[in-house]
NUBA-61168 format. One line per 3 residues: number of its first residue (from 0); their letters; for each residue x, y negated, z of C-alpha. Coordinates in Angstrom, 1 decimal. Example, Ala and Ser with C-alpha at 12.3 -4.5 7.8 and 13.67 -1.06 7.14 Angstrom:
2
0> AS> 12.3/4.5/7.8; 13.7/1.1/7.1
# end
This chain:
782
0> MRL> 52.7/-16.7/65.7; 52.1/-20.2/64.5; 53.0/-19.1/61.0
3> RKR> 50.5/-16.2/61.1; 47.7/-18.6/62.2; 48.5/-20.8/59.3
6> YIL> 48.5/-17.9/56.9; 45.2/-16.7/58.2; 43.7/-20.2/58.0
9> FSV> 44.9/-20.4/54.4; 44.0/-16.9/53.4; 40.4/-16.8/54.7
12> PVL> 39.1/-19.7/52.5; 41.1/-18.3/49.5; 39.6/-14.8/50.0
15> AIV> 36.2/-16.3/50.4; 36.5/-18.3/47.2; 37.8/-15.2/45.4
18> ALL> 35.0/-13.1/46.7; 32.5/-15.7/45.8; 33.8/-16.0/42.3
21> AWP> 33.9/-12.2/41.9; 30.4/-11.7/43.2; 28.2/-10.1/40.5
24> LPS> 26.2/-12.5/38.4; 22.4/-12.2/38.1; 21.3/-9.6/35.6
27> PLL> 19.8/-10.6/33.4; 21.3/-14.1/33.5; 18.0/-15.8/32.4
30> EAP> 14.7/-14.0/32.8; 12.6/-15.6/30.1; 10.1/-14.2/27.6
33> YAR> 10.9/-14.8/24.0; 8.7/-15.7/21.1; 8.7/-13.3/18.2
36> ALL> 9.5/-14.5/14.7; 9.4/-13.1/11.2; 12.1/-14.1/8.8
39> DRE> 12.3/-13.4/5.1; 15.3/-11.9/3.3; 17.1/-15.3/3.2
42> GRL> 16.4/-16.2/6.8; 13.3/-18.3/6.1; 10.6/-18.3/8.7
45> LAA> 7.4/-16.5/7.7; 5.4/-16.4/11.0; 5.9/-16.6/14.8
48> TIA> 4.0/-16.0/18.0; 4.6/-18.1/21.2; 6.3/-16.5/24.2
51> ADE> 4.3/-15.2/27.1; 4.9/-18.3/29.2; 3.5/-20.5/26.4
54> QWR> 7.0/-21.7/25.4; 8.4/-21.8/21.9; 11.6/-19.9/22.8
57> FAP> 13.1/-17.8/20.1; 15.7/-15.1/20.5; 19.2/-16.5/21.5
60> VAQ> 21.6/-17.6/18.8; 24.6/-15.3/18.5; 26.9/-18.2/17.5
63> VPP> 26.3/-22.0/17.6; 26.6/-23.6/14.1; 29.7/-25.8/13.8
66> RFA> 27.8/-29.1/13.2; 25.5/-28.7/16.1; 28.4/-27.5/18.3
69> EAL> 30.5/-30.6/17.5; 27.6/-33.0/17.9; 26.6/-31.4/21.3
72> LTF> 30.1/-31.4/22.7; 30.7/-35.0/21.6; 27.6/-36.1/23.3
75> EDR> 27.6/-33.9/26.4; 31.0/-32.4/27.2; 34.0/-33.4/25.2
78> RFY> 36.5/-31.4/27.3; 34.3/-28.2/27.3; 37.1/-26.1/25.9
81> YHP> 39.6/-27.3/28.4; 37.9/-27.3/31.9; 37.2/-24.2/34.0
84> GVD> 33.5/-24.9/34.3; 33.8/-28.0/36.4; 35.4/-31.1/35.0
87> PLA> 37.2/-33.1/37.7; 37.4/-36.2/35.5; 33.7/-36.1/34.9
90> VLR> 33.0/-35.7/38.6; 35.2/-38.7/39.5; 33.6/-40.8/36.7
93> AAR> 30.1/-39.9/37.9; 31.0/-40.7/41.5; 32.3/-44.1/40.4
96> DNL> 29.2/-44.9/38.3; 26.9/-43.8/41.1; 28.6/-46.0/43.7
99> RAR> 28.5/-49.0/41.4; 24.8/-48.5/40.7; 24.1/-47.5/44.3
102> RVV> 21.9/-44.7/42.9; 22.4/-41.5/41.0; 22.9/-42.4/37.3
105> SGG> 25.3/-39.6/36.3; 25.7/-36.1/37.6; 29.0/-35.3/36.0
108> STL> 27.7/-31.9/35.0; 29.5/-29.9/32.3; 27.6/-27.8/29.8
111> TMQ> 28.5/-24.7/31.9; 27.0/-26.4/35.0; 23.8/-27.2/33.1
114> LAR> 23.6/-23.6/32.1; 24.2/-22.6/35.8; 21.3/-24.9/36.7
117> QIA> 19.0/-23.1/34.2; 20.1/-19.7/35.7; 19.7/-20.9/39.3
120> GHE> 16.4/-22.5/38.6; 17.1/-25.7/40.6; 14.3/-28.2/40.2
123> QRT> 15.8/-30.9/42.5; 19.2/-32.4/42.0; 20.7/-32.3/45.6
126> LMA> 24.3/-32.1/46.7; 23.9/-28.4/47.8; 22.3/-27.6/44.4
129> KLH> 25.2/-29.3/42.7; 27.8/-27.3/44.7; 25.9/-24.1/43.9
132> EAV> 25.9/-24.9/40.2; 29.6/-25.7/40.3; 30.5/-22.3/41.9
135> LAL> 28.1/-20.5/39.5; 29.7/-22.4/36.6; 33.2/-21.2/37.7
138> RLE> 31.9/-17.6/37.9; 30.4/-17.9/34.5; 33.7/-19.1/33.0
141> LRF> 35.4/-16.1/34.5; 33.0/-13.7/32.8; 32.2/-15.2/29.4
144> SKD> 34.1/-16.9/26.6; 33.5/-20.5/25.8; 31.7/-19.6/22.6
147> ELL> 29.4/-17.2/24.5; 28.6/-19.9/27.1; 27.9/-22.5/24.4
150> ALY> 25.5/-20.0/22.7; 23.8/-19.3/26.0; 23.3/-23.0/26.7
153> ASH> 22.0/-23.8/23.2; 19.6/-20.9/23.3; 17.9/-22.0/26.6
156> APF> 18.2/-25.8/26.6; 15.0/-27.8/26.6; 14.2/-29.7/23.4
159> GGN> 11.0/-31.5/24.3; 7.5/-30.4/25.0; 7.3/-26.6/25.1
162> VVG> 10.2/-26.2/22.6; 13.1/-24.3/24.2; 16.4/-23.3/22.6
165> LNA> 18.2/-24.3/19.4; 16.4/-21.7/17.2; 12.9/-22.9/18.1
168> AAW> 13.9/-26.5/17.9; 15.4/-26.2/14.4; 12.3/-24.5/13.1
171> RYF> 9.7/-26.7/14.9; 11.3/-30.0/14.0; 12.9/-29.3/10.6
174> DRP> 11.5/-26.0/9.3; 14.9/-24.5/8.8; 17.4/-22.3/10.7
177> PTE> 20.1/-24.0/12.8; 22.8/-23.1/10.3; 21.2/-25.4/7.7
180> LSW> 20.9/-28.5/9.8; 22.2/-31.8/8.4; 24.5/-34.0/10.5
183> AEA> 21.6/-36.3/11.3; 19.4/-33.4/12.3; 22.1/-31.8/14.4
186> AVL> 22.6/-35.2/16.2; 18.9/-35.5/17.0; 18.9/-32.0/18.6
189> AVL> 22.2/-32.7/20.4; 20.8/-35.7/22.3; 17.4/-34.1/23.2
192> PNN> 18.5/-31.7/26.0; 20.0/-34.6/28.0; 16.5/-36.0/28.6
195> PAL> 13.8/-34.2/26.6; 10.9/-36.0/28.2; 12.2/-39.4/27.4
198> LHP> 13.4/-38.6/23.9; 10.5/-36.5/22.7; 10.4/-37.0/18.9
201> GRN> 6.7/-37.9/19.1; 7.4/-40.8/21.4; 10.1/-43.4/22.2
204> REA> 11.2/-43.6/18.6; 13.6/-46.5/19.1; 15.4/-44.8/22.0
207> LQR> 15.8/-41.6/20.0; 17.0/-43.6/17.0; 19.6/-45.5/19.0
210> RRD> 21.0/-42.4/20.7; 21.2/-40.5/17.4; 22.9/-43.3/15.5
213> QLL> 25.4/-43.9/18.3; 26.3/-40.2/18.2; 26.7/-40.3/14.4
216> DTL> 28.9/-43.3/14.7; 31.1/-41.5/17.2; 31.3/-38.4/15.0
219> FAQ> 32.3/-40.5/12.1; 35.0/-42.2/14.1; 36.3/-38.8/15.0
222> GAF> 36.5/-37.9/11.3; 33.7/-35.3/11.3; 32.4/-36.5/7.9
225> TAL> 33.0/-39.1/5.2; 31.7/-42.6/5.1; 29.2/-41.6/2.4
228> DHR> 27.9/-38.8/4.6; 27.8/-41.3/7.5; 25.6/-43.7/5.5
231> LAL> 23.3/-40.9/4.3; 23.0/-39.5/7.8; 22.0/-42.9/9.3
234> AEP> 19.4/-43.2/6.5; 17.6/-39.9/7.3; 14.2/-40.4/9.0
237> LPQ> 13.6/-39.1/12.5; 11.4/-35.9/12.8; 7.8/-36.2/13.7
240> APQ> 6.3/-34.3/16.6; 6.8/-30.5/16.4; 5.1/-29.1/13.3
243> PLP> 3.0/-26.0/13.3; 5.0/-23.0/12.3; 4.1/-21.1/9.1
246> RLA> 1.7/-18.2/9.2; 2.6/-16.6/5.9; 2.7/-13.0/7.2
249> PHL> 0.9/-12.8/10.6; -0.4/-9.3/10.2; 3.1/-7.9/9.4
252> LDT> 4.4/-9.7/12.5; 1.7/-8.2/14.7; 2.4/-4.7/13.3
255> LQQ> 6.1/-5.0/13.9; 5.5/-6.4/17.4; 3.6/-3.2/18.2
258> RGN> 6.6/-1.2/17.0; 9.6/-3.2/18.2; 11.0/-5.6/20.8
261> AGF> 10.8/-9.4/21.0; 13.1/-11.4/18.8; 13.6/-12.0/15.2
264> FHT> 12.5/-9.5/12.6; 14.6/-10.0/9.5; 12.4/-8.6/6.8
267> TLS> 12.9/-7.8/3.1; 10.1/-10.2/2.1; 10.6/-13.2/-0.1
270> RSL> 9.1/-16.4/1.4; 8.3/-18.0/-2.0; 6.7/-14.8/-3.3
273> QQS> 4.8/-14.3/-0.1; 3.4/-17.9/-0.4; 2.3/-17.3/-4.0
276> VAA> 0.8/-13.9/-3.3; -1.0/-15.2/-0.2; -2.5/-18.0/-2.3
279> IAA> -3.7/-15.5/-4.9; -5.3/-13.4/-2.1; -6.9/-16.5/-0.5
282> RHG> -8.4/-17.6/-3.8; -9.8/-14.2/-4.7; -10.9/-13.9/-1.1
285> QRL> -13.2/-16.9/-1.6; -14.6/-15.4/-4.8; -15.3/-12.0/-3.2
288> ARE> -16.8/-13.6/-0.1; -19.6/-15.0/-2.2; -20.4/-11.4/-3.2
291> GVH> -20.3/-10.1/0.4; -16.8/-8.8/0.3; -14.9/-10.6/3.1
294> DLA> -11.6/-8.8/3.5; -8.6/-8.3/1.1; -5.2/-6.8/1.6
297> LLV> -2.2/-6.9/-0.8; 1.2/-5.3/-0.9; 4.1/-5.7/-3.2
300> LDH> 7.0/-3.2/-3.3; 10.2/-3.3/-5.2; 10.4/0.4/-6.3
303> RSG> 14.0/-0.1/-7.5; 15.2/-0.8/-3.9; 12.3/0.6/-2.0
306> EVR> 11.8/-2.8/-0.2; 8.6/-4.7/0.7; 8.6/-8.0/-1.1
309> AYV> 5.1/-9.4/-0.1; 2.7/-8.3/2.6; -0.8/-9.8/3.1
312> GNH> -2.6/-7.8/5.7; -5.7/-9.8/5.1; -6.4/-12.9/3.1
315> AAG> -6.5/-16.3/4.9; -9.5/-17.9/3.2; -12.8/-18.6/4.9
318> AAD> -13.5/-18.5/8.6; -10.4/-17.6/10.6; -12.6/-16.1/13.4
321> RAG> -14.5/-13.8/11.1; -14.6/-10.2/12.3; -11.6/-8.3/11.1
324> SMI> -9.6/-11.3/9.9; -6.6/-10.4/12.1; -6.7/-6.6/11.4
327> DLI> -3.7/-5.4/9.4; -5.7/-3.7/6.7; -2.6/-2.4/5.0
330> QRP> -2.2/-0.1/7.9; -5.8/0.8/8.4; -7.0/4.1/7.0
333> RSN> -9.9/3.8/4.5; -11.6/6.2/2.1; -9.2/6.4/-0.8
336> GSL> -11.7/6.8/-3.7; -10.0/8.4/-6.7; -6.5/7.2/-6.0
339> LKP> -5.2/10.8/-5.5; -6.1/11.9/-9.1; -2.8/11.0/-10.6
342> FLY> -0.9/13.2/-8.2; -3.1/16.2/-8.9; -2.5/15.6/-12.6
345> ALM> 1.3/15.3/-12.1; 1.5/18.5/-10.0; -0.5/20.5/-12.5
348> LDE> 1.7/19.2/-15.3; 4.8/20.1/-13.3; 3.6/23.6/-12.6
351> GQL> 2.5/24.4/-16.2; -1.2/24.5/-15.6; -2.1/21.9/-18.2
354> LPP> -0.7/19.6/-20.9; -1.8/15.9/-21.4; -4.1/16.8/-24.4
357> TLV> -5.6/20.0/-22.7; -9.4/19.9/-22.7; -11.1/20.0/-19.3
360> ADI> -14.8/20.8/-19.1; -17.0/17.8/-18.3; -20.5/19.3/-17.8
363> PTH> -22.9/19.4/-14.9; -21.0/21.2/-12.2; -22.1/22.8/-8.9
366> FAG> -19.7/24.4/-6.4; -21.3/25.7/-3.2; -23.8/22.8/-3.0
369> YSP> -21.3/20.2/-4.1; -22.3/18.5/-7.3; -19.8/15.7/-8.5
372> ENY> -20.9/13.1/-11.0; -19.0/10.7/-13.2; -19.2/7.0/-12.4
375> DRQ> -21.4/6.4/-15.5; -23.7/9.4/-14.9; -22.7/10.8/-18.3
378> YRG> -21.1/14.0/-19.4; -18.8/14.4/-22.4; -18.7/18.2/-22.7
381> AVP> -14.9/18.3/-22.5; -12.1/15.7/-22.4; -8.3/15.8/-22.7
384> AEQ> -6.8/15.8/-19.3; -4.9/12.6/-19.9; -8.2/10.8/-20.8
387> ALA> -9.9/12.3/-17.8; -7.2/10.6/-15.7; -7.2/7.3/-17.6
390> RSL> -11.0/7.1/-17.4; -11.1/8.4/-13.8; -13.7/11.0/-14.6
393> NVP> -14.8/12.8/-11.5; -16.2/16.1/-12.9; -13.1/17.1/-14.8
396> MVR> -10.9/16.2/-11.9; -13.0/18.3/-9.5; -12.7/21.3/-11.8
399> MLR> -8.9/20.7/-12.0; -8.7/20.7/-8.2; -10.7/23.9/-8.0
402> EYG> -8.2/25.5/-10.4; -5.2/24.1/-8.6; -6.4/24.9/-5.1
405> VER> -7.5/22.5/-2.3; -5.1/23.9/0.3; -2.2/23.8/-2.1
408> FHD> -3.0/20.2/-3.0; -3.4/19.2/0.6; 0.0/20.6/1.5
411> QLT> 1.7/18.8/-1.4; 0.1/15.4/-0.5; 1.4/15.9/3.1
414> ALG> 4.9/16.5/1.7; 4.6/13.4/-0.4; 4.1/11.4/2.8
417> LSS> 0.3/11.2/3.2; 0.2/11.5/7.0; -3.5/10.5/7.3
420> LFR> -4.7/14.0/6.3; -5.3/15.1/9.8; -8.1/17.7/9.1
423> PPS> -7.6/21.2/7.7; -8.0/21.5/3.9; -11.3/23.4/4.2
426> DYG> -12.9/20.4/5.9; -12.1/18.2/2.9; -13.0/20.7/0.2
429> LAL> -13.2/19.6/-3.4; -14.3/16.1/-2.3; -10.6/15.5/-1.4
432> ILG> -10.0/14.3/-5.0; -12.9/11.9/-4.9; -12.3/9.9/-1.7
435> GSE> -13.3/12.6/0.8; -10.2/11.7/2.8; -8.8/8.4/4.3
438> STL> -5.5/6.8/3.5; -3.8/3.5/4.2; -2.8/1.0/1.5
441> WEL> 0.7/1.4/2.8; 0.8/5.2/2.2; -1.0/5.0/-1.2
444> ATL> 1.4/2.3/-2.4; 4.3/4.5/-1.2; 3.0/7.5/-3.2
447> NMN> 2.8/5.3/-6.4; 6.2/3.7/-5.7; 7.9/7.1/-5.4
450> LVR> 6.1/8.4/-8.6; 7.9/5.6/-10.5; 11.2/6.2/-8.7
453> IAR> 11.0/9.9/-9.8; 10.0/9.0/-13.3; 12.9/6.6/-13.7
456> DGA> 15.7/8.3/-11.9; 14.7/12.0/-11.8; 16.9/14.1/-9.5
459> DAQ> 18.9/11.1/-8.5; 15.8/9.4/-7.0; 15.1/10.2/-3.4
462> PIR> 11.5/9.6/-2.5; 11.4/7.3/0.5; 9.1/5.3/2.7
465> PQW> 9.4/1.6/1.9; 11.6/-0.5/4.2; 10.5/-3.8/5.5
468> LLG> 13.5/-4.8/7.7; 16.9/-5.7/6.3; 19.5/-3.1/7.1
471> QTP> 16.8/-0.5/7.7; 17.7/3.1/6.7; 15.0/4.4/4.4
474> EPL> 13.2/7.5/5.6; 13.6/10.2/2.9; 10.7/12.3/1.7
477> PAV> 10.8/15.6/-0.2; 10.5/15.6/-4.0; 7.6/17.9/-5.0
480> MGQ> 7.5/17.2/-8.7; 10.0/16.7/-11.5; 10.9/13.6/-13.6
483> GAA> 9.0/14.8/-16.7; 5.7/15.2/-14.9; 6.0/11.9/-13.2
486> WLT> 6.8/10.1/-16.4; 3.9/11.7/-18.3; 1.5/10.8/-15.5
489> LAA> 2.6/7.1/-15.7; 2.2/7.2/-19.4; -1.4/8.3/-19.0
492> LTD> -2.1/5.6/-16.5; -0.9/2.9/-18.9; -4.0/3.5/-21.0
495> VVR> -6.4/2.3/-18.4; -8.7/-0.4/-19.8; -8.2/-3.8/-18.1
498> PGE> -11.3/-5.5/-16.6; -12.5/-8.4/-18.7; -10.1/-7.5/-21.5
501> DSL> -10.3/-5.4/-24.6; -7.8/-3.0/-26.0; -6.0/-5.9/-27.7
504> WRE> -4.4/-7.0/-24.5; -1.0/-5.6/-25.6; -0.9/-8.1/-28.4
507> YSS> -0.7/-11.1/-26.0; 2.8/-12.4/-25.3; 2.1/-12.3/-21.6
510> SQM> 1.1/-8.7/-21.6; 3.3/-6.0/-20.1; 3.3/-2.3/-19.6
513> IAW> 1.6/-1.4/-16.3; 0.6/2.0/-15.1; -2.3/1.6/-12.8
516> KTG> -5.3/3.2/-11.2; -8.5/1.9/-9.5; -10.6/3.6/-6.9
519> TSF> -14.0/3.0/-5.3; -15.2/4.8/-2.2; -18.5/6.5/-1.7
522> GLR> -21.1/3.9/-0.6; -19.2/1.1/-2.3; -17.2/0.3/0.9
525> DGW> -13.7/0.2/-0.5; -12.3/-1.1/-3.8; -8.7/-0.2/-4.7
528> AIG> -6.2/-1.0/-7.4; -2.6/0.2/-7.4; -0.2/-0.2/-10.3
531> SNG> 3.5/-0.4/-11.3; 5.5/-2.2/-13.9; 9.2/-1.7/-14.6
534> QYT> 10.2/-3.1/-11.2; 7.3/-3.6/-8.8; 4.4/-1.6/-7.3
537> VGV> 1.4/-3.7/-6.4; -1.4/-2.4/-4.2; -4.7/-4.2/-3.5
540> WAG> -7.6/-3.2/-1.2; -10.9/-5.1/-1.0; -13.9/-4.5/1.2
543> NAE> -15.2/-5.3/4.7; -13.1/-4.5/7.7; -16.2/-3.4/9.6
546> GQG> -17.2/-0.9/6.8; -20.3/-2.5/5.2; -20.9/-1.4/1.7
549> VPQ> -21.6/-4.0/-1.1; -23.5/-3.2/-4.3; -21.0/-5.1/-6.5
552> LTG> -17.9/-3.7/-4.9; -15.7/-1.5/-7.2; -12.0/-1.2/-7.6
555> TTA> -12.3/-2.5/-11.2; -14.2/-5.7/-10.4; -12.9/-6.5/-6.9
558> AAP> -9.3/-5.3/-6.7; -8.0/-5.0/-10.2; -8.2/-8.7/-11.1
561> VML> -6.1/-9.5/-8.0; -3.5/-6.9/-8.9; -3.2/-8.0/-12.5
564> EVF> -2.8/-11.7/-11.5; 0.0/-10.7/-9.1; 1.8/-8.9/-12.0
567> SLL> 1.4/-12.0/-14.1; 3.1/-13.9/-11.2; 5.9/-11.3/-11.0
570> GVA> 6.7/-11.6/-14.7; 7.4/-9.0/-17.3; 9.8/-6.1/-16.4
573> PWL> 11.1/-3.6/-18.9; 9.2/-0.4/-18.9; 10.8/2.9/-17.9
576> PTP> 12.8/4.6/-20.7; 11.6/7.9/-22.0; 13.5/10.7/-20.1
579> HWA> 14.0/13.0/-23.1; 16.2/15.2/-21.1; 13.3/16.0/-18.7
582> LQT> 10.7/16.7/-21.5; 10.1/19.4/-24.0; 8.0/19.3/-27.2
585> LEV> 5.3/21.9/-27.7; 3.0/22.6/-30.6; -0.6/22.9/-29.6
588> CAD> -4.0/23.1/-31.3; -5.1/19.6/-32.3; -8.6/19.9/-30.9
591> DGL> -8.1/21.4/-27.4; -4.4/20.9/-26.5; -3.9/24.7/-26.0
594> LPS> -1.3/26.9/-27.5; -2.2/28.1/-31.0; -4.0/31.4/-31.2
597> GDC> -5.2/32.1/-34.7; -5.7/29.6/-37.4; -5.9/26.0/-35.9
600> PTQ> -4.6/22.6/-37.0; -1.7/21.7/-34.7; 0.0/18.7/-33.3
603> VTQ> 3.0/18.2/-31.0; 2.8/17.1/-27.4; 5.3/16.6/-24.6
606> APR> 5.5/18.7/-21.4; 7.9/18.8/-18.4; 11.0/20.7/-19.4
609> DSH> 10.9/23.2/-16.6; 7.1/23.8/-16.8; 5.9/27.0/-18.4
612> FRQ> 2.5/26.4/-20.1; 1.1/29.7/-21.4; -2.7/29.1/-22.1
615> LSP> -3.7/30.2/-25.6; -6.7/28.5/-27.3; -9.9/30.6/-27.2
618> HYH> -11.9/27.9/-29.2; -11.0/28.8/-32.8; -13.2/31.5/-34.4
621> RVQ> -12.8/33.1/-37.8; -16.3/33.3/-39.4; -17.5/34.6/-42.7
624> VDA> -20.1/32.6/-44.8; -21.8/33.2/-48.0; -22.1/30.8/-50.9
627> SGQ> -24.8/28.8/-49.1; -22.7/28.4/-46.0; -24.7/30.8/-43.8
630> RVH> -22.9/33.3/-41.6; -22.8/36.8/-42.9; -21.0/40.1/-42.1
633> AGC> -20.0/43.2/-44.0; -23.3/44.9/-43.1; -25.4/42.4/-45.0
636> ENP> -23.0/40.9/-47.7; -20.5/42.2/-50.1; -17.1/41.4/-48.6
639> LRM> -15.9/40.1/-52.0; -18.5/37.4/-51.9; -17.7/36.3/-48.3
642> QGQ> -15.6/33.2/-47.6; -13.6/33.0/-44.3; -13.5/29.8/-42.3
645> SRF> -11.8/28.8/-39.1; -14.0/26.8/-36.8; -13.4/25.0/-33.5
648> VLP> -16.2/26.1/-31.2; -16.7/25.1/-27.6; -18.8/27.1/-25.1
651> AAQ> -22.5/26.3/-25.5; -22.7/24.1/-22.4; -19.7/22.0/-23.4
654> EFY> -20.9/21.8/-27.0; -24.3/20.4/-25.9; -22.6/17.3/-24.6
657> WRR> -19.6/17.2/-26.9; -21.8/16.8/-30.0; -23.3/13.5/-28.5
660> HHP> -19.8/11.9/-28.5; -18.3/13.7/-31.5; -20.6/13.5/-34.6
663> EYL> -17.8/15.0/-36.7; -18.1/18.3/-34.7; -19.3/21.2/-36.8
666> PLP> -21.1/23.9/-34.9; -21.2/27.5/-36.0; -23.3/28.0/-39.1
669> PWR> -26.5/29.9/-38.6; -26.8/33.6/-39.3; -28.6/34.5/-42.6
672> EDC> -31.9/36.1/-41.7; -31.1/39.5/-43.2; -27.8/39.7/-41.3
675> LAE> -29.5/39.3/-37.9; -31.3/42.6/-38.3; -28.1/44.4/-39.2
678> LAD> -26.0/42.7/-36.5; -25.5/45.1/-33.6; -23.8/42.7/-31.1
681> FSS> -24.5/39.0/-30.7; -22.6/38.7/-27.4; -19.5/37.2/-29.0
684> DHP> -21.5/34.1/-30.1; -22.6/33.0/-26.6; -25.2/30.7/-28.1
687> MAL> -26.8/29.6/-24.9; -25.9/28.6/-21.4; -27.6/27.7/-18.1
690> LYP> -26.6/24.2/-17.0; -28.3/24.5/-13.6; -28.0/26.5/-11.5
693> QDG> -24.9/28.2/-12.8; -24.2/31.9/-12.5; -23.6/33.1/-9.0
696> TRV> -24.7/29.7/-7.5; -26.4/29.3/-4.2; -29.2/26.7/-4.3
699> MVP> -31.1/25.2/-1.5; -34.8/25.4/-2.1; -36.5/22.1/-1.4
702> KDL> -39.4/21.6/1.0; -42.7/20.0/-0.2; -44.6/17.5/2.0
705> DGR> -46.8/20.2/3.3; -43.8/22.1/4.6; -43.9/24.9/2.0
708> LGR> -41.0/25.8/-0.3; -40.8/23.7/-3.4; -39.6/24.5/-6.9
711> VMF> -36.0/24.6/-8.3; -35.4/23.0/-11.7; -33.6/25.3/-14.1
714> RAV> -32.1/23.8/-17.3; -30.6/25.7/-20.2; -29.1/24.7/-23.6
717> HRD> -28.8/26.5/-26.9; -26.5/25.9/-29.9; -29.5/25.9/-32.2
720> PRA> -31.7/22.8/-31.5; -34.6/24.7/-33.1; -34.2/27.7/-30.8
723> RLQ> -37.1/29.2/-28.7; -36.2/30.6/-25.3; -38.2/33.2/-23.4
726> WHL> -37.8/33.0/-19.6; -37.8/36.1/-17.4; -37.3/36.0/-13.6
729> DNR> -36.8/39.3/-11.8; -38.2/41.2/-14.8; -41.3/39.0/-14.9
732> YLG> -42.1/37.0/-18.1; -42.6/33.3/-17.3; -43.1/31.7/-20.6
735> ETR> -41.3/30.1/-23.6; -39.6/26.7/-24.1; -38.7/24.8/-27.3
738> HFH> -36.3/21.9/-27.8; -36.0/21.0/-24.1; -35.3/24.2/-22.1
741> ERA> -36.3/23.4/-18.6; -38.4/25.3/-16.0; -39.3/24.5/-12.5
744> LLL> -39.3/27.9/-10.7; -40.6/28.8/-7.3; -38.0/31.0/-5.5
747> SPG> -38.2/33.0/-2.3; -34.9/33.3/-0.3; -32.5/35.8/-1.7
750> WHQ> -30.9/36.8/-5.0; -32.8/36.4/-8.2; -32.0/37.6/-11.8
753> LVL> -32.8/35.1/-14.6; -32.8/36.4/-18.2; -33.1/34.1/-21.3
756> VDQ> -33.9/35.6/-24.7; -33.9/33.5/-27.9; -35.9/34.2/-31.1
759> HGQ> -33.1/36.3/-32.5; -33.0/38.6/-29.4; -29.8/37.3/-28.0
762> RLV> -29.8/37.4/-24.2; -28.2/35.5/-21.3; -28.3/37.2/-17.9
765> QWV> -27.4/35.2/-14.7; -27.9/35.6/-10.9; -28.9/32.9/-8.5
768> KAL> -29.2/33.0/-4.7; -32.0/30.9/-3.1; -31.5/29.5/0.4
771> ARE> -34.3/28.0/2.5; -34.3/26.3/5.9; -35.7/28.2/8.7
774> GAP> -39.4/27.8/9.4; -40.5/27.1/5.8; -43.4/29.4/4.6
777> LAP> -42.3/31.9/2.0; -43.8/31.9/-1.5; -43.7/34.4/-4.3
780> SG> -41.2/33.9/-7.1; -42.5/32.4/-10.3
# end
């Protein structure tokens, strides 16, 4: 019976201790908000935001660096790896020191007990608190390894002021990660948690110096480093007060915060490149601000790896509190101007709808009330497709989109990764190619990056979305065009004229091959420039975050200089090799870039190998002339005296503008007078054309100030500058024009027939439908 009582008396406390030690630990151990930090590809800090409790507390370290670990354990807990969480020798030593001093001068706490105090949240150092910490320390030792406990302690220890944890302390005091701390720096941080208020680096310099040097002496005595290292460590200056953390990519950090959890974001950026690019953006930001353009975003992608290398969501120059300064404008949709033109060109090449030298009409154009204009308000009659792209001419591109199809182009852009096209194709219409939609700099740079990837690697290149975090798996995108089309498109974009430079730029040693495109939105609200060299794709947007237009704002003047300076910073990269295996050589007519049909001088051009271009040239005519050079036919001239000639002849509307830019152009020779009377059919000549309104067009009749219907201006052209045109509207004669063939006609709502007759009796018949707003008084035609 006595033995049972003894057993019970012994077992109860043992079971109580076992139960106490086995009791579940708090979960999570430490409830503390963490700051968020952005690191570059080498672990350098780019930006950070303070934690919700106003503490600089970064994410926990996974492993304590050896130097700091040795310095900390030497100063705080030399038997850390040998005691079970409570060090009896330390407790006895603390009791002895406290009795001698007759006050508490030492607590005898191990690092595990100090961690337990952080978990328990004890503010007063009482005996009961000490016992609680001891029990909690034993429980922690049962659940975690020594290295895990050391990492937990280092990650949550106070380091003075509002700096908490080794990660934050290393960056705030020394601007480097804990793994790169010197012995002197590790010693400073090792002594701080013991009494951070007393040893704050901004105060009590002598006390901090003494503690640090004593620790360094001890470490040297233990053989931690050589005598030379010891002398160098003692000579290192103490840190100043915590320094402001860098703000090199605050917009990217904010964007990532919205998409991820707290902690460190290990990005693919390069800190040195980010600093240089941000400086370029700030300098140009100051220049643009004087012109009323207050915001500027810049993105650098490595198209070889698909990684982001520099990310400036908005420049840092000027007033930091200006409206929009903290908006990440790389991710903000804006009107994309003409930046989609290269992709229409590439798709049409790939599908065999045109060749680089194929002529595209550049004349006044009207489609269902939509009338595009070129940036210089001029028309060229016709231009090769590659020049239309390089010069960013609007009218030819709108005509190309009409041929390709808006819905089809919309679907291809979506497949390429343009997610901002949220409306149906019919809502965008033909304006889609001229900035009628919105896109982000991120997506537009992605499109251009993938264009280069396809042109360089062909079928081996998987279009992807750029990656901005190390270890991130790139999101694949479908390939909607072949290597040949992509390469030819980039080749056309290398002929863009650089702002402020002439065509001799290639002769400078610093020049390099860059395929690039600018864009300006309607209302001069957005200026774009995106280009690629052999390694990088650089995108720039300039404008005002709030959307105000600026008269001087264009992509060429505002964004292109920034982009080109960044390329100068990046250095020369070898241009893409010609993918001969993805191209074929075709023989085409030299003047219009179409397949030969009849007698035409030819040249060779390249096309995507798998495309099937089949358009025959309709522009070469075989004409007969007499000895004086006038046109004749067999009905008015002896065939033996006729001479055959092959002439390049454009339609009358195109010829009217073409001749202004091509003085070498030879129009069809005039008919000899006696041959006109004998000629039965003049229709093949098509000597005249109606520029506005075009055949089958619907026109809105304007309203005069008195509310009545106004007049519609009709304009026609004739191959012969001396021609006389007689105008007939709905079988009523209206009069005759010479030299300048224009008439202001009064139209009632409905369809009308216009007939033009020249002095030789040749006719042009076209139909126009007049539309009028309700309520306007009707007027007779004429």
